[in-house]
N, C-alpha and C positions, 0 to 999 in steps of 0.2 A: 484493083491491085491491093488497096488497103484491107478490104474485106477478106481477101485470100490470106493475107498475113495474119489477121486476127483468128481466122478459122484454123490456120496451121498451129498457132499458139494453143488454142483450145484442144486440138487433137493431140499435141505433144503432152499437154498436162494430163489428158485422159490416159494416154499410153503409159506415162510415168506412174500414175495411180494404179493401173492394172498390173504393171511389172512389179511395183513395190509390194502390192498385196499378195501376189503369187509367190514372190521370192521370200518375203518375210514370214510367211505362214506355212511354208512347205514342210517344216519339220514337226509341226504340231499334230498330235494324233487325234485329239478331240476338238476339232475346230468348228465353231459355229459362227458363220458370217454375221448373223443378226445380233450377236452379243457385242459387236464392235460398231454397230450403226446407231447414230444419235439423231433425233429429230428436233426441229425447232422452226424458227421463222419469225415473221413479223406481221402485225396488223396495224394499219394506220387509219385514222379518221381525223380530218381537219374540216372545219367549217367556220363561217363568219362573214357578215356583210355581203351576202350574195355569192359566196365562194363555198364549194364543197369538193372534198377529195377523199376517196376511200381506196385503201390498198390492202391486198392479201398476198403474202409472200412466204409460202412454206419452203422449207429446205431440209436436207438430210446430209450428214457427213459420216464418213467412215473413219473411225479412230484407229490409226495404225499402231500408235504407241502413245505414251504420255506427252510427247512433244508434237507429233505431226498428225494432222487429219486433213481430209479433202472430201469434197462433195459437190452437190448440185443444188440449185435453187430455182424456183419459178416465181414470176412476179406478174401481178395483175393490178392495174390502177385505173380508176375513172376519176376525172376532175372536170368541174364545170364552174364558170365564172359568170354570174348574173344572166344565165341562160343565153349568153351571146357567144361564148367560146367554150369549147369542150375538148377533152383529150381522152383517148383510150390507149393504154400502154400495156402491152403484153410481151413477155420475154422470159429469158432464163439466163443462168450463169453457172460457171464452174468456179470453185473456190478452193484455196489451200490455206490452212492455218498452221502456224508454227509457234509453239510456246518456248521462248528463249529461256525463261525461268517460269515457274508455275503462275506467277502474277502478270507477266508481260507476254502478250500475244501479237505476233506479226501476221499479216494476211495479204493475200493476193487474190484478186477476183476478176475474171473476165466476164462481162455482161453484154448481152446482145438484146436490144429492145426494139419492138416494132411500135412506132409512135404514129398515131392517127389523130391529127388536130383538125377541128372544124371551127371556122370563123364565120359568124353571122353578121352581115352588114345590112343596115336598113336601106331599102330601095335597090338592092342588087342581090344576086344569088350567093348562096353560101360557098365558101372556099374551103376545101378539104386538102390537107397536106399529109401524106403518109410516107414514112421512110424508116429505115433501120438505123439505129444508133448504137455503135459499139462503145464500151467503156472498159478501161483497165484500171482497177483500183489497187493501190498499195496503201496498207493501213497499219496502225498500231493501236493497241488498246490495253486497258487494265482488266485483268481477269480474276474472278473470285468464284471458284467452283464452276457452275454451269453458266454463269453470267459474265459477259464481257462488254465493256463500253469504251469507245475511243473515237478516233477520227480516221478517215480514209481520203485519199487524193486520187482523182481521175487523171492519169497521165495523158489521156487522149481527149481531154475536155475541149469542146467546141461550143462557145457561148451562144452561137446562133441555132444550134441543133439540140443541145442538151435539154433535158427536162428539169435540170437543176440550175440554180442561179450562180453556183460557184463550183470550182473543181474540188473544193474541200467539202466533206459531208460528215457529220457525226453519225455514229452507228451504235446500236445496242444489239447484242446477240445473246440468245438463250437456247441452249441445247440440253435435251433430256435423254 
């Protein structure tokens, strides 16, 4: 039931983006879609005391006007703890960004991740747990040109299933 609601929200966001892009640009004579697309993403690398984590997360947004943009992102992460526990996380998201004023950006992002965790126990067989984890982030950040940093909150946070330790998460966005 819950996954159906989340997918419905994602579909409604996509329909809104398509409608807005067709409606807002119908009167332009020389319209080039790619002039409004901006690319960005994130790269993460963490390690120490037997821990390793690497993330690659490219994204693209369509800039409708100076205030509103929307887009998609992919996420891939691998993490390992002392060769006993590991996780592979793959997924994607749809996001919307709104600049209240040029310096303040509000965001909404629906993310769906496939999480596969493996636990190794001495004297017994490995245990693998795979599941889909949805997240709906609402955030706010300070924006300067192509750079935004702030905090987001997962309104669907589940401490037992989330890959994060808290519903609050800092973020940094850069789009070119």
